[in-house]
C-alpha positions, 0 to 999 in steps of 0.5 A, spaced: 642 245 865 636 242 863 632 244 857 627 248 861 632 251 865 635 254 859 629 257 856 628 261 862 632 264 867 631 268 874 635 275 874 639 272 880 642 267 876 645 271 870 650 276 870 655 280 865 658 273 862 651 271 860 650 276 854 649 270 849 643 267 853 639 273 855 642 279 851 645 286 853 639 288 857 638 282 861 645 281 863 646 288 865 640 287 870 642 280 872 649 284 874 645 290 877 642 285 882 649 283 885 650 290 887 649 291 894 644 296 896 641 297 888 634 295 888 632 292 881 625 289 880 625 282 881 623 278 874 626 273 869 629 272 862 626 268 857 633 266 853 635 266 846 635 259 846 627 260 846 628 265 841 632 260 836 626 254 837 621 259 835 625 261 829 626 254 827 619 252 827 617 257 822 620 255 815 619 262 811 623 265 816 630 263 813 628 265 806 626 272 808 632 273 812 636 271 806 632 276 802 633 281 807 641 280 807 641 282 800 638 289 801 642 296 803 640 302 807 637 305 800 632 299 799 627 302 804 620 300 801 623 292 801 626 293 808 619 295 810 615 289 806 620 284 808 621 286 816 613 286 816 613 279 813 618 277 818 614 280 824 608 276 822 611 270 821 614 270 828 608 272 832 604 266 828 608 261 831 605 257 837 609 257 843 611 250 845 608 247 851 615 246 855 616 253 854 609 255 857 610 251 863 617 254 864 614 261 864 608 259 868 613 256 873 617 263 874 610 267 874 607 263 880 610 266 886 608 273 883 600 271 883 595 271 877 594 279 877 600 282 878 603 287 872 609 286 869 614 290 864 616 285 858 622 288 855 626 286 849 634 284 850 638 283 844 645 280 844 648 286 840 644 291 845 648 295 850 655 293 848 661 298 849 661 299 841 653 300 840 647 301 845 642 299 840 637 303 845 630 303 843 631 298 837 626 293 840 620 294 843 618 294 851 611 293 853 609 295 860 603 293 865 602 287 862 597 282 866 595 275 866 599 269 863 596 269 856 598 277 855 605 276 857 606 270 852 603 274 847 607 280 849 614 276 849 612 274 842 611 281 840 618 282 843 621 277 839 618 280 832 620 287 834 627 284 832 625 286 825 622 292 826 624 297 820 628 301 825 632 295 828 633 292 821 636 299 818 640 300 825 644 293 823 645 295 816 648 302 818 652 298 823 654 292 818 651 287 823 649 280 820 641 280 822 642 272 823 648 274 828 643 277 833 639 273 837 633 276 842 632 274 849 626 277 853 626 280 860 619 279 864 620 284 870 615 285 876 612 292 874 613 298 879 608 304 879 613 310 880 611 317 882 617 319 878 621 316 873 628 318 869 634 317 866 641 318 869 648 319 865 654 319 870 657 323 865 655 330 862 652 328 855 653 335 852 660 336 855 662 329 856 665 331 863 665 325 867 665 329 874 658 331 872 652 327 873 646 329 869 639 327 871 632 327 867 626 326 871 619 327 870 612 324 873 609 317 871 612 312 867 619 313 864 617 310 857 614 317 855 620 320 857 625 315 854 621 316 847 621 323 848 614 324 848 614 329 855 618 334 858 623 333 863 627 337 869 634 336 868 639 336 874 646 337 874 650 334 880 657 334 882 660 331 888 654 331 892 652 338 890 646 340 885 650 345 881 644 347 876 637 345 875 632 346 869 625 345 871 620 344 865 613 345 864 611 338 865 604 338 861 603 330 861 605 324 864 604 316 862 601 312 867 599 305 868 592 303 867 588 298 872 586 293 866 593 293 863 597 297 859 598 305 859 596 311 857 598 319 857 594 323 862 594 331 863 598 334 869 594 339 873 596 346 871 598 348 878 603 341 878 606 342 872 612 347 874 613 343 881 620 339 881 620 332 880 625 331 885 628 334 891 635 336 891 636 331 896 633 325 892 638 328 886 644 327 890 642 320 892 641 318 885 648 321 883 651 316 889 647 310 886 649 312 879 657 312 881 656 306 885 653 302 879 659 306 874 664 303 879 661 296 878 661 296 871 668 300 870 665 305 865 660 311 865 653 309 865 646 311 862 641 308 867 634 308 867 630 309 874 624 309 878 622 313 884 617 309 888 615 312 895 622 314 897 626 308 894 629 308 887 629 302 883 634 301 877 630 298 871 636 298 866 644 300 866 648 300 859 655 303 857 655 310 854 657 309 847 658 316 845 664 318 850 671 320 847 676 316 851 680 320 856 688 320 855 691 316 861 695 320 866 700 318 871 698 323 877 691 326 879 692 333 877 688 336 872 690 336 865 688 339 858 690 335 852 690 338 845 689 333 839 695 332 835 691 329 829 688 336 828 695 339 827 697 334 823 691 334 818 689 326 820 684 325 825 682 318 823 684 313 828 691 309 828 692 302 829 697 301 835 704 301 831 701 307 827 700 311 833 706 308 837 711 310 831 709 317 831 709 318 838 716 315 838 718 320 832 716 326 836 719 330 841 713 332 845 711 327 850 704 324 847 698 321 850 694 316 847 686 316 847 681 313 842 687 311 837 689 318 837 695 322 840 694 328 844 699 333 848 698 335 855 699 343 855 697 344 862 704 345 865 704 351 860 698 354 862 700 354 869 705 359 868 703 366 866 709 366 860 708 360 858 700 361 857 701 368 854 706 364 849 701 358 847 695 362 846 699 367 842 701 361 838 695 358 837 691 364 836 694 365 830 694 358 827 688 355 830 683 360 833 678 354 836 683 351 840 685 358 843 678 359 845 677 353 848 683 354 852 681 361 854 674 358 856 678 353 861 683 359 864 677 364 865 674 359 870 680 360 874 680 353 878 682 348 873 689 350 872 692 354 878 696 359 876 703 359 878 706 366 880 711 369 875 717 368 879 716 361 880 719 356 875 714 353 870 714 345 872 713 344 864 719 347 862 722 341 859 716 340 855 718 342 848 712 347 847 714 351 853 720 354 848 716 356 842 720 361 838 718 368 839 714 370 833 717 377 832 724 374 831 727 373 824 733 370 823 737 371 816 738 364 813 743 364 807 738 361 801 743 355 800 741 352 807 734 349 804 738 345 798 743 343 804 738 341 808 735 337 803 741 334 800 743 332 808 736 328 808 737 325 802 744 322 804 741 320 810 735 316 807 740 312 802 744 310 808 738 308 812 736 304 806 743 300 805 743 299 813 736 296 814 738 291 808 743 287 812 739 287 818 734 283 821 731 281 828 733 285 834 739 288 830 734 291 825 730 294 831 736 298 834 738 300 827 731 304 826 731 306 833 738 310 832 735 313 825 729 316 829 734 319 834 738 322 828 732 325 825 730 328 832 737 331 833 736 334 826 729 337 828 731 344 831 735 347 825 729 345 820 724 348 825 728 354 825 728 355 818 720 353 817 719 358 823 723 364 820 719 363 813 712 363 817 714 369 821 716 373 815 709 371 812 706 374 818 710 380 818 708 381 811 701 380 813 701 385 819 705 391 816 702 391 809 695 391 812 698 397 816 701 401 811 697 399 805 690 396 807 691 390 804 690 383 807 693 377 807 699 379 801 703 373 803 698 368 800 700 371 793 707 372 795 708 364 797 705 362 790 710 357 786 716 357 791 722 353 790 723 346 793 716 345 796 716 337 795 708 336 796 706 342 791 711 339 786 708 332 787 701 335 785 704 338 779 708 331 777 702 327 777 699 332 771 705 330 768 704 323 769 697 324 765 700 327 760 705 321 759 698 317 758 694 322 754 697 320 747 695 313 748 688 311 747 689 303 748 693 305 755 687 310 757 682 304 756 686 299 759 687 303 766 680 305 766 678 297 765 683 294 770 686 300 774 682 297 780 687 292 781 694 293 784 697 289 779 695 293 773 702 296 772 704 289 770 700 288 763 702 296 761 708 294 757 704 290 752 700 296 750 702 301 744 705 307 749 705 302 755 712 302 756 712 310 756 706 310 761 709 305 766 716 309 766 712 315 768 708 312 773 714 308 776 718 315 776 712 318 780 712 312 785 720 312 786 719 319 788 712 319 792 710 312 792 711 312 800 705 317 801 698 316 802 692 319 805 693 318 813 700 318 812 702 319 819 700 312 820 705 307 818 700 302 817 696 305 812 697 302 805 702 307 801 701 308 793 707 304 792 703 298 795 697 300 792 698 304 786 691 303 784 689 309 789 692 313 783 688 311 777 682 315 779 687 321 780 690 320 773 684 319 769 681 325 773 687 329 770 686 327 763 679 329 763 679 335 766 686 338 765 689 341 759 696 338 757 702 341 760 698 344 765 703 342 771 709 347 768 704 352 766 701 352 773 707 353 776 710 359 772 703 362 772 704 362 780 711 365 779 709 371 775 703 372 780 708 372 786 713 377 782 708 382 780 705 382 787 712 383 789 713 389 784 707 392 785 708 392 793 715 395 793 712 401 788 707 403 792 711 403 799 716 407 796 711 413 795 709 413 802 713 417 808 719 413 809 718 409 803 725 407 802 726 403 809 719 400 808 720 397 801 727 395 803 724 391 810 719 388 805 724 386 800 728 382 805 721 379 808 719 377 801 726 374 800 725 370 806 718 368 804 720 366 797 727 362 799 725 358 805 717 357 805 718 351 800 722 347 805 716 347 810 713 341 807 720 337 806 721 335 813 715 331 813 716 328 806 723 326 809 720 322 815 714 319 811 720 316 806 723 313 812 717 311 815 716 307 808 723 304 809 721 302 816 715 299 814 718 295 809 723 292 814 718 291 819 713 287 814 719 282 813 720 281 820 712 280 821 712 275 815 718 271 818 714 271 825 708 268 820 713 263 817 715 261 825 707 260 827 708 266 831 703 271 828 697 268 824 697 274 819 703 279 818 698 285 819 696 283 826 703 286 827 699 293 826 696 291 833 702 291 837 706 298 839 713 299 836 716 296 843 711 290 843 713 288 836 720 289 838 719 284 844 715 279 839 721 279 834 726 278 840 722 273 844 718 269 838 712 270 842 705 274 842 699 275 846 693 274 841 688 276 846 691 283 846 691 283 839 684 281 838 682 286 844 686 291 840 682 290 833 675 290 837 678 297 840 680 300 833 673 298 830 670 302 836 675 308 835 674 309 828 667 311 829 669 316 834 670 324 832 676 326 836 676 333 840 680 339 839 681 339 846 679 335 852 680 335 859 682 330 864 675 330 867 673 328 860 670 335 858 670 336 851 671 344 849 670 345 841 671 353 841 668 358 837 670 363 832 668 370 836 666 374 830 660 378 829 662 381 822 659 376 817 653 376 812 647 373 814 647 365 814 655 365 813 658 359 815 665 361 819 672 358 819 679 360 819 681 364 812 688 361 810 688 362 803 686 369 800 681 370 794 673 369 793 671 364 789 664 361 787 663 354 784 660 347 786 661 344 792 664 337 792 663 333 799 669 328 799 670 323 805 675 319 802 680 320 796 678 314 793 671 317 792 673 323 789 670 325 783 671 332 781 671 336 775 675 342 774 672 348 778 669 344 783 670 346 791 673 341 795 669 340 802 672 335 806 674 333 813 682 334 812 687 334 807 694 331 808 699 331 803 696 325 800 690 329 798 695 334 794 693 331 787 686 333 788 688 340 788 690 341 781 683 340 779 679 344 784 678 352 785 677 352 792 678 348 799 674 347 805 676 343 811 673 341 818 680 341 821 686 345 820 690 351 821 694 357 818 700 353 817 697 346 816 698 342 810 692 344 806 693 351 808 700 351 805 699 348 799 692 352 797 696 358 798 702 355 793 697 354 788 693 360 789 686 357 791 682 360 796 681 356 802 678 356 809 679 351 814 677 349 821 669 349 819 666 345 824 662 340 821 663 342 814 661 336 811 654 336 814 652 343 813 654 343 806 651 339 801 654 335 795 652 339 789 650 346 792 653 352 789 657 356 794 662 362 795 668 361 799 671 367 802 678 365 803 680 373 805 675 374 810 674 366 812 667 364 811 662 360 806 656 362 803 651 357 800 648 360 794 
């Protein structure tokens, strides 16, 4: 390719592989020209090679870019100044003659007076991970070579508009890494223009095409300056149509440029498209989507009766659909919302949890989902799952009810037909009215058995490596799965007893949620004991100012423990921290992902929590908190039994209630132990697999031991066996993970990609209240602290924690706060259980809580009725 050719390329000469040379928009337009029957206005691309030459000719640009690289999003004034100086510097560069000649050569076939659209096309634009839509400039109806060259320079300069610079800063993209090409296309003058999404942008349903259409040029519609009609089309049928009052439109002006003009009143309600045209557009959209292999955001123009496509890019905001092995309809519910961990997981993380689980799980967006369609098809299964989810996560129940009410997505089986999903573990969920009397000693026995099995596992993996180690882990996982039914029975009995108490005491005495008080400070709750144990660690450091000062200064380094014994009180402090890590060091936020760093691996994570406890909590608070909870629970038990004996048939009611209280007190604490046992085993697996990964690094198979995290468990096992690995796969998985991290997983998603959020159907709330699910009774007021990661938590006693989710790794914060609000969770998820045990009013499942509640606001949490008020 000679120099002149590399500066300017016809659209026909580029395709999807040309992004580095012609940017995202140019590459996609070139690819569109290859699709049979798709009309694309002819034109050419001024490549990134031309842009680089312009940048090299302005020495001041390099210095300005260096200054820009030092700024953050907060530096708005400096960003505005520097970006303005960069634009001026770029536009001041004279275009070299060979570049002018190359552009002139491509313009010649069109004639002097033809109008053109001049569009920016950045190399970081229209990618699957970020669209960059609207960040750089577009100019329409440009006439004459001089004007076209001038507007090409303006496009180059628009790489440094303030909005483009801010966008790159927000997405962590280096300004120097983005190059800019310019697309010059023959101008088409349409009667109607618009945008087509091949997936519904509101619901994400992939079977629905959404079309916005308005009169005139599309720039005003894309910029949000004019109203548009909207058409929803599915399988060749317009299923909904919303006509807008279209008061203005943008039109080309004869001398060049565009202007907005009013639309005659009698034309403002006229449909921009006929149904036949909307259906034709749907077919075009599906053809383009099939070519690119993913849902598309398409800009189009209608000239006469012909549709011209002027842009197509991936829709970057859609959540991926779990893969299905058949064409049937499926309904997936999020595992992460049940496990209180909705972050994306790396492949080793989700595959190990999938391996450990009894229910078959699908993967999408780095998260796990369970298909409940087989249960919903059977009347008995449907009633069961809606009853269960109605109690523990009303938003999922509401979403599933919405699907069922449509009547056509999940065909119902007759009562007498077998449910095809009966092999699904969820299809045999326990009857919530069934209660089994367990000997209280069963909890101690189950814990003792778990500890013995864990000790045996540690001993076994010490002597194994390679395929033998993998087999050892597989056998251990099988043993864990076989132990689940008995553990599950104990947990369900405790839950059912709590439900019985809440329902019967509300009916007999008119008091709500009494089980919340009765479950405070129950024995054998390993997770709540952990929070109190960290208070004891704070007490161990408290008498030694030199230790506290050292930890404050050096605690960000994970080696800080090594130097502790040299200080006065250091041996005692080190011993206390080590004792905590020996029992709880396998835990961390997001612990169901085996790849997450554990506290034992990263002890610095605990430092802010320990210092927080020293600052905010009185000495010996752990013991006092536990005893206080015990006393409150005992007092509530005595009060209830005394009141019940005064009722008609009071002795029977009191005896039944006493039995239920004993079940709750004896068994509820075990709710947290099976997960502690799994996470303890996870740490053993992780350490063993890490040793294998380090052997693979030493053998030159892996570049870095953490690259093993981007393989599934089975893939890692095969890599260990064969001593070979596919690095293209690892690199693709790394890119996927970065994309998945930015996505928010849905509670419920269908096989059509439709996301159903569900809603609380309540009309008994105070004005302005934010609704959620009440999971721990009580009303409290305080300062909201919005915390997105454990490391960023800066809490004071009496604060109310507002966060997306809390798993056991967050428990140490619970000893400081006096209320809890989470976006994710249900009645029996971790945060709810620990909040009740600590006596904290709590509400979970509050949609977008971390955005609707501002950090520092004074709020009231009503954990009895399930709502938040901003005070």
